[in-house]
C-alpha positions in Angstrom: 77.5 122.3 167.5 81.1 122.1 169.0 82.6 125.6 168.5 85.9 126.5 168.9 87.2 130.5 168.9 90.9 131.8 168.2 90.9 135.7 169.2 93.6 137.8 170.5 91.1 139.8 172.3 89.3 138.6 175.2 86.8 140.6 174.9 85.9 139.1 172.0 86.1 136.0 172.8 84.1 136.7 175.7 80.6 137.9 173.8 81.5 135.0 170.9 81.2 132.4 174.3 78.1 134.6 176.0 75.8 134.7 172.2 76.5 131.1 171.7 76.0 129.9 175.0 72.6 132.0 175.2 71.3 131.3 172.3 71.8 127.2 172.5 74.2 127.7 169.0 75.5 124.8 170.5 78.8 124.7 172.9 82.3 126.3 173.3 84.9 123.5 173.6 88.1 125.6 173.8 89.8 129.2 173.7 93.0 130.5 172.4 94.3 134.2 171.9 96.5 133.3 169.3 97.2 130.4 166.2 100.5 128.2 168.1 98.4 128.3 171.2 94.8 127.5 169.7 96.8 124.6 166.6 97.3 121.7 169.0 94.0 122.3 170.9 92.4 122.0 168.0 93.7 119.2 166.6 93.3 117.3 169.8 89.4 118.5 170.5 88.5 118.1 167.1 85.6 121.4 166.8 83.1 121.5 164.1 83.8 124.9 163.7 86.5 127.4 164.6 85.7 130.8 164.8 89.0 132.5 164.4 90.4 135.9 164.2 92.3 137.0 160.7 95.0 139.2 162.6 97.1 138.2 166.0 100.3 138.3 167.0 102.8 135.3 166.6 100.3 133.5 164.0 97.6 135.2 161.9 93.8 133.7 161.6 94.8 132.4 157.8 98.3 131.2 158.3 96.4 129.1 161.4 94.0 128.0 158.7 96.6 126.3 156.4 98.4 124.7 160.0 95.5 123.0 160.4 94.5 122.0 156.7 98.0 120.5 156.3 96.9 118.1 159.5 94.0 117.1 158.0 91.8 119.4 159.9 88.2 118.4 158.9 85.9 121.0 160.2 85.0 124.6 159.3 86.5 128.0 159.2 84.2 131.7 160.2 86.6 134.4 160.2 86.1 136.9 162.9 88.1 140.8 161.6 87.6 144.7 161.8 89.8 144.0 158.1 87.8 145.3 155.5 89.9 145.0 152.8 88.7 142.9 150.0 92.1 141.0 149.2 92.4 139.8 152.4 88.5 138.6 152.5 88.6 137.1 149.5 92.3 135.0 150.3 90.7 134.2 153.7 87.6 132.4 150.9 90.1 130.7 149.2 92.0 129.2 152.2 88.2 127.3 153.8 86.4 129.8 155.5 82.8 129.8 155.0 81.6 133.1 156.6 83.2 136.0 157.4 82.0 138.4 161.0 83.0 141.4 161.0 84.1 143.4 164.1 82.8 145.0 166.1 81.2 141.7 166.8 77.1 142.3 166.1 75.1 140.0 168.1 72.2 139.0 165.4 75.1 139.0 162.6 76.8 136.0 164.4 73.6 134.4 165.5 72.2 134.2 161.7 75.3 133.2 160.6 76.2 130.5 162.6 72.8 129.7 162.3 73.1 129.0 158.0 76.3 127.6 158.7 75.2 124.7 161.5 72.6 124.2 157.8 75.3 124.2 155.8 76.9 121.2 158.1 73.6 119.2 159.0 72.9 119.1 154.9 76.4 118.1 154.0 76.1 115.6 156.6 72.7 114.2 155.0 74.0 114.1 152.0 77.4 112.1 152.8 74.8 109.5 155.1 72.4 109.3 151.6 76.1 108.8 149.4 77.0 105.6 151.8 73.6 104.1 151.7 73.4 104.8 148.0 77.0 103.0 147.6 75.5 99.2 149.0 73.2 99.3 145.5 76.1 100.7 143.2 77.8 97.5 143.2 76.9 95.3 139.8 74.7 92.3 139.7 76.1 89.3 138.4 75.0 88.8 134.9 72.9 85.9 133.5 73.3 84.4 130.6 70.1 83.9 129.0 69.3 81.4 126.7 67.4 81.8 122.6 64.5 78.9 124.9 64.9 80.9 128.0 64.2 84.1 126.2 61.6 82.7 124.2 60.0 81.6 126.9 60.0 85.0 128.8 58.7 86.5 125.4 55.7 83.4 125.7 55.4 84.1 129.3 54.6 88.3 128.5 52.1 87.4 125.6 50.0 84.6 128.2 50.9 82.0 126.6 52.1 79.1 129.1 53.9 75.6 128.2 56.2 74.3 126.3 
């Protein structure tokens, strides 16, 4: 999986980067210290997951998510914050985050959440592949109109009677 980290705290970005690399959870393809700086980079690199801080200067996490969604970003969001306000956390989930990681950053929590989100992503991709493969079966077959003679012939064949 490919990750992009957006956090105004350099130590948090560094710690998340080390956890992802050391645990072989994927690759960090970019970092930014605020939403303004992150948006063009995220839209250009199209990471699978964006780890984003809720409270940042210039453009906070929720506003950044809104702008990315307006630009049809297809990746997933994992919110990181020390905020425990239930209304703000609920609003983050309404904006489309997958999980919420609480600060201070706990290595085990980050590893567990990133593994869960990776598994969810793989399941979504599998379901999408199955749907695409099934669309070829959904095309209606041309209906052949049976005559009375064909219908009777079919019944006779089923009974084991062959002939005129």
